[in-house]
N, C-alpha and C positions, 0 to 999 in steps of 0.2 A: 263552580266559579265562586270567587271571594265576595264578600261585601265590605261596604266602607260606612263608617258613622263619623259625621264630622260634629264636634261639640261646638256651639257657637254662643255669643253673648245674647243678652236678651235684645230682641229686635228693635227696642226703642233706641239702642245705642247705634243703630243704622238706620234710623228714622230719616225721611226725607230726601234719600239719595236714590235716583232712578236705578233700576236694574238694566243691564244689557238686553236687547230684545231676545236672543236665543235663551238666556237664563229665565227671563221673564215667561216665557212662552212654556219652558219646561216646569216651571214652579206652578204654572197656572193649571197644568195637566196632572200635577202629582196627587198622590193622596195626602190629607192631612193626618198627622199622627194623633193618636189620643191626647188630649190635653192633660199635661203632668203638673206637679208642684213647682212652683217658683222658686229659685235660689241656687246658690252654688252646690250645697250639701245634697238638696233632692236630684239635681241635675246628674251629679256623679254616682248617686246611688241606683240610678237606673241603669247603670253600668257595672257596678261593682256591689256584690253581696258580703255584707260582714256579719260573721256570728260568733258570740252574740251580737244582736242588732244594737250599733252604737256609732259613734263618730270620733274614735280617738285618734285625731290625726296627729298630734303630739306624739304620741307613742309609735305610730307609724312613720312618722318622718324620723324620728330618733333612731327608730332601728335601721332606717336606710342610712342615716348620717353617721352612726356610730356601732350600731350592732349590740347595744347593752340596754334594749327596753324591757326586756322580760321581767325583771324582778319587781318592777316599780310600776307605779301610775305617773303619769307625764302630764305637764301642762305647757303650752307654749306661751312665752312671756316677749314676743316680738318687740324689737325697737320700733318706736313710732313716733311721728311729728303730728303734733296737736297745736291748732291755732286758736287761740282766744278771739271770739268775737262778741258783739253787742247780746247776742242772744245765748251765748254759753262759750262752747269750744267745739271745734270741728276736727275730725281725724281727716288729715291731708295726705299722709304717706305713711308706709309701714314696710318692715322687710327689704326685700330686694330694692324696691323703689328709693331707698336711702342711699344706696350705693356705698354701703359701709365697708372699710376695709379691715383687715385683723388688727391693725393698729387702733382703730376706732374702737372696736370691741376689748382690746386690751385696756384701753383708757376708762372705758365708761363702766365696764362690769365690777372692778374691785370695791367702789363705793357701795354696790347694791347688794354684794355678797354677805355682809352683816345683817342687813336688813331681811333678806330671805332665809339665811342660814340660821339666824335666831329663832325664827318660826318653825324651822324643821323643813323647809323647802330650799335645798341648796339650788343656785342658779348657775348655769354656764352656757358657753356659746360655741359648740363645735364648728359652726360656720358664722360668719360675721352678720347674717341677716337672720338666721333662726336661733333665737334664745330659748332655753328650757329651764323649767322647774322640776326636779325630782321630787315626787310625793310618796306618802306611804300607799301602799297598794290598796288599802280600804278606804282611802280618802273620798268624802263625800264632798262633790263640787257644786256650786251653783252653776245656772245657765250662763255660759258665754257665747257671744256673737261672733261670728267669723269677721275677721276686718275687711275681707272683700264687700262684704253686704253693709257694712258702717262707714265706707268710705266717702268723704264728703258730708256726712251726717253729724248731728249733734251728738257729742261724746256722751252726755248726760242721758239720752234716750237709749243708751246701749250698755249702761252699766251691769255688772253682774245681778242675777235675780235669783232667789232661791236659798237653798242651804248654805249658812255661813257666809252670806253675800256681804254682810256689814264688814266682816273682817277683810275679804278682798277687796273691797271698796277703798278701806283704810290703806291696805298695804299698797294700792294704786296710787293714792294721794300722797302717801311717804315716798315711793319711788319718783314720782313726778318732782317732789321738791329736792330730792338728791340729784337728778338729772338737770333740772333747771339751773341748779346752782354750780354744776359742773364746768371747771375751766375749758374742758375740751370743746364743749358745745360753742363757746364764745369763738374759739379757734374755726370751728366748721363754719360759723355763720361768716366770720371774716372772709373765708375762702369761697363764699358763695353758697355754700351747701345748707340744707336745712338742718336744724338741731335734731338731736334725739332727746325729746323731752317727756317722753311717755313709754309706757308699754301697752302692748295689747294682749291680754289673755284670752286663749281659745284651744279649742282641741283636747280637752282633758280627756284622761281614761287611761285604761290598761290596753296592751296589745291584744288585738282579737285572736281569737283561737283559729279561724278560717277566714280568708279573703277569696272569693272567686268571681270571675268575670266570663263572658261568652266570647270575648274578643282574643285574638291570637296573636296580636301585636298592638302595641300602645306607642303612638308617636305625640309626644308632647316635650315642653320645656319646664313644665309647672312640677315643684317639688312635691305637691301633695298628690297629683296624678301618678307620678314616676314611683312615690312610696306605695301607693295602692297596686300599682303594677307589679313591684317587686313582692308585695306580700301575697299577691295572686300567682306568683313565680310565672309572670308571663313576659315574653321579650319586649324590650322597649328600644326607641330610637330617638334621636333628636328629630324636631319637626323640620322637615325640609322646607325648601323655599318656596315649592309650589307642589301640587299634587301629583305623586307617582303611582301607579298601579301597583299593588301587592297581590301576592298569590294566596294569602290568608286573610281572614276576617280582621279588618283593622279599625282602630279607634283614633282619630286625630283630633288633638286639642286646639282649636282655633279660637278660643274665648276671648283671646287678646285682640281679635280683628275690630277694626273701627272704621275702615274704608271699604264701601260696598264695592267699588270698581276693582280694588286689589282683591277683594275676596272672591269676586265673580271670575277675574280674568285667570287668577293663579290656581283657585281650588274650585269653585263651583262648575266653570265651564268644562275644564278637563276631566273632572270625575263624571258630569252628565254625559260627556262624549263616550267615556268607558262604558257608561250603562247603555246609550244608545246603539254603541257597536257590539253589544253582547259579551263585553270583556268583563263587565261587573254586574253580578246578579242584581244587588239592590244597592241605592244610596239612601242613607237616613240622615237628615239634619236634625239636631236636637238642640234647641235653644233654652238658655238659661231660664227664660220667662215661662217655660212649661210647654211652649208650642213646638211644632216639629213639622217635616215633611217626609214622605217616603217616595222614592222615585224608583221605577221599574221600566224596562224596555217596552212592555205592553201598552204604557200610557202614552206612547208616542201617536197613538191613532185617535186620541181624543181630542181631534182638531176643532170641535165645537166650544171648547172651553176658553175663555178670555185669559190672556197674560196676566201675569201678577205684576203689576206697575211698580210697585215698590216692596221691599222686604218685609216692611212692618204692617202692611195690610193683611 
């Protein structure tokens, strides 16, 4: 029999929403998974192994987007919207959330090309929401934070740290000036769209030699997960509207979930039903905060255990 693993957001995002009784009962009887490290990167590294050990997401997504990642190192320089406030500035949106078109990218990139080209890091955008810097293969990079982990946070708490960080902070400041003064952003604001007034550097490195996973099918709409699956040579599929039983071990990416009732009705209940009927050997829930649950058919007899009233308990 196959197994299913559901990637879920941190439980705090689902806090305060009661679980339907059958789901609450099943989770109360489930085994708790060993606590892992919190964060986007540690969660995905529980399911993908990269050799050498690194996290070069720019190279992996570049290979998926264009297929030319091998000779160089790469750094994502994704379009971002940063809003100043009384305490500094906050990252409010980046990448796909900005809903950029090819016309947006074609307008915003030309004034950035001299800035980065003169430093030896040419910039391009094979897709409107994913922008890249091509770097020398031996480039030493500072530590960059993933944008998902900085969303809503103070920009100045997540600036590059480490080798050559001052240079990258200066490049970011210059890019922000260029974008802030670009007339295309005024047109976006007039149309009710957020401006692209910053970049977010992240995911630097070279293409790994090997990527492996224990899953035989990956269902996701996320570019990072799909790039990892492609590097591991594992079949992928778009995330369906609700859980559907597969005949192979599957990883399902539900990290965008925000509503407990929808999550329970469309995903947890049908997957738990498959476990109860013996159609699914094991169901694993892996949360971004490092917590998780493992459900198996034998747990049905743990009638003495109390239901889990809320998912964040």
